[in-house]
VMD Tcl script that draws the C-alpha trace (Angstrom):
set ca {
  {14.18 -12.28 -3.39}
  {13.74 -8.59 -2.84}
  {16.73 -6.36 -2.02}
  {14.67 -3.87 -0.01}
  {13.12 -6.63 2.10}
  {16.56 -8.10 2.73}
  {17.93 -4.73 3.87}
  {14.86 -4.14 6.04}
  {15.47 -7.50 7.73}
  {19.10 -6.54 8.35}
  {18.08 -3.17 9.84}
  {15.67 -4.97 12.16}
  {18.22 -7.61 13.15}
  {20.79 -4.96 14.05}
  {18.12 -2.80 15.72}
  {18.74 0.11 13.34}
  {16.41 2.70 11.86}
  {14.83 1.54 8.59}
  {16.97 2.51 5.62}
  {20.21 2.66 7.60}
  {21.99 -0.15 5.80}
  {22.78 -0.58 2.14}
  {24.48 -3.35 0.21}
  {27.91 -1.71 0.46}
  {27.92 -1.79 4.28}
  {30.49 -4.09 5.87}
  {28.73 -6.62 8.07}
  {31.31 -6.70 10.88}
  {31.46 -2.89 11.02}
  {27.70 -2.52 11.46}
  {26.62 -0.87 14.73}
  {25.25 -3.61 16.94}
  {27.47 -6.35 15.53}
  {28.03 -8.96 18.23}
  {28.08 -12.68 18.73}
  {24.31 -12.53 19.27}
  {23.61 -10.73 16.01}
  {25.97 -13.17 14.29}
  {23.84 -16.07 15.55}
  {20.70 -14.13 14.71}
  {21.92 -13.62 11.16}
  {22.54 -17.34 10.75}
  {19.03 -18.08 12.09}
  {17.43 -15.43 9.86}
  {19.14 -16.79 6.76}
  {17.98 -20.30 7.62}
  {14.40 -19.31 8.36}
  {13.72 -16.58 5.80}
  {15.74 -17.96 2.90}
  {15.67 -21.71 3.55}
  {19.45 -21.71 3.34}
  {21.61 -23.27 6.02}
  {24.80 -21.27 6.31}
  {27.75 -22.22 8.46}
  {29.59 -19.52 10.42}
  {32.65 -19.92 8.23}
  {30.54 -19.48 5.09}
  {28.93 -16.36 6.51}
  {32.31 -14.82 7.26}
  {33.33 -15.21 3.61}
  {30.88 -12.40 2.79}
  {32.27 -9.05 3.92}
  {29.37 -6.83 2.86}
  {25.62 -7.16 2.90}
  {25.76 -7.04 -0.89}
  {28.00 -10.09 -1.04}
  {25.70 -11.94 1.35}
  {22.64 -10.87 -0.62}
  {24.16 -12.12 -3.90}
  {25.02 -15.45 -2.28}
  {21.53 -15.84 -0.84}
  {19.87 -14.77 -4.06}
  {21.70 -17.54 -5.92}
  {20.95 -20.15 -3.26}
  {17.34 -19.08 -2.64}
  {16.35 -18.88 -6.31}
  {17.71 -22.37 -6.96}
  {15.72 -23.84 -4.05}
  {12.36 -22.24 -4.91}
  {10.13 -24.34 -7.13}
  {7.97 -22.32 -9.51}
}
mol new
graphics top color blue
foreach p $ca { graphics top sphere $p radius 0.5 }
foreach p [lrange $ca 0 end-1] q [lrange $ca 1 end] { graphics top cylinder $p $q radius 0.2 }
display resetview
């Protein structure tokens, strides 16, 4: 998993200029946060990282850094090398 790719995906999802977000940004305080981006984030995580995440699980991660760490752990354990 690549941190810069993850952040680029988040910028795209929230329709922000590239490089706007960093790992310390609070997800729910991100410009463009809505129920649609919430669903989009769940879909992106499922598709890009082969990790099903429930809404309640997603909400346990306040920042993009917390979400990234969670996904990194889950994604690396599901990838066969």
